N, C-alpha and C positions, 0 to 999 in steps of 0.2 A: 451618182450611180452611172455605171458604164452604159454605153449604147447597147452593147451585147446583152448585158443583164436585163436592161429595160425591155429589149425586144423579146427575150426568152420569157420573161414574166408575162408580157402581153400575149404572146403566141401560145405558150404551153402550160404555164403554171396552174391555172384553174382546172384545165382538162387533166393534167397529170395528177393533181390531188384527188379529183373525183374518181379517176380510173384506178389509182392505187388504193383508195379507200374502198372501192367496190370490187375490184378484180385483182388486187395485189400487184398489178403491172400497168405500165403506160407505154404503148408502142407508138413510134413516130419516125418519120424521115426528116432529117435536118443535117446540117454540117456538124462535124465533130466538136468544134468549139461551142456550139450551141448546146449540144448534147451534154458535154462536160459541165457547162454552166448550169443547166437544169438540174443535174445530179447534185451539184454544189449547193444550189438554192434549197433543194429539198432537204438535204442534210442539215443545212443551217436552220431550217424551221422545224426540225425534229424527226424527220423520216429517216429510218435506217434502210438505205437503198444501195443497190449495186447497178451500175450502168453496163449494159452489154451491147455489142453490135454484132448481130447474129445473121449468118447466112441461112438460106441461100440468097435472100434478097438484100442482105446487109442492112437490116432495119434496126434502129436503136430501140432498146427497151430498158426502162428503169423499173426494176422490180424490188420488192421488199427483200432485204438481206436474208430473211428467213424462208424465202421461196426457193423451191428446188430448182437448181440450175438445169438439171436434165429435163424437168418439166417445161422450163422456159425454152429450151432448145427444141423440144418436140412441138411446142406451140408455134415456134418460128417456122418450122418445116411445114406444119399444117396450114399456117397463114399463107405461106408462099404457094403451096399447091392450090389452095382455094382461090387465091388472087389470080393465079394462072387460068383457073376455070371460070373467071368472070364474077366471082363473088364480090359484092361491093365492100369497100373498106370498113364501113360501119357494121357490117355483118360478120367480119372475120373474128375468130376466137380471140378472146382477151387474155 
């Protein structure tokens, strides 16, 4: 197992699975190689996901392929606005 894969599994996999199962998306900040690896791992274990890197904060989000892209873009904009207004990460829209 590669170091990158191992690190991504340890850092993101359980949280990603939980968030996708409950909210259809998983939002996170990390390097692009890590984001790509997470999307790959999720696909390997049976999730049909798409990886986006959306502004205005250029946050990564892995979402179910069946999820509306326009809805995900709107959520990214709302998350950025709320983050700017001091809303804690855990309270941002999923």
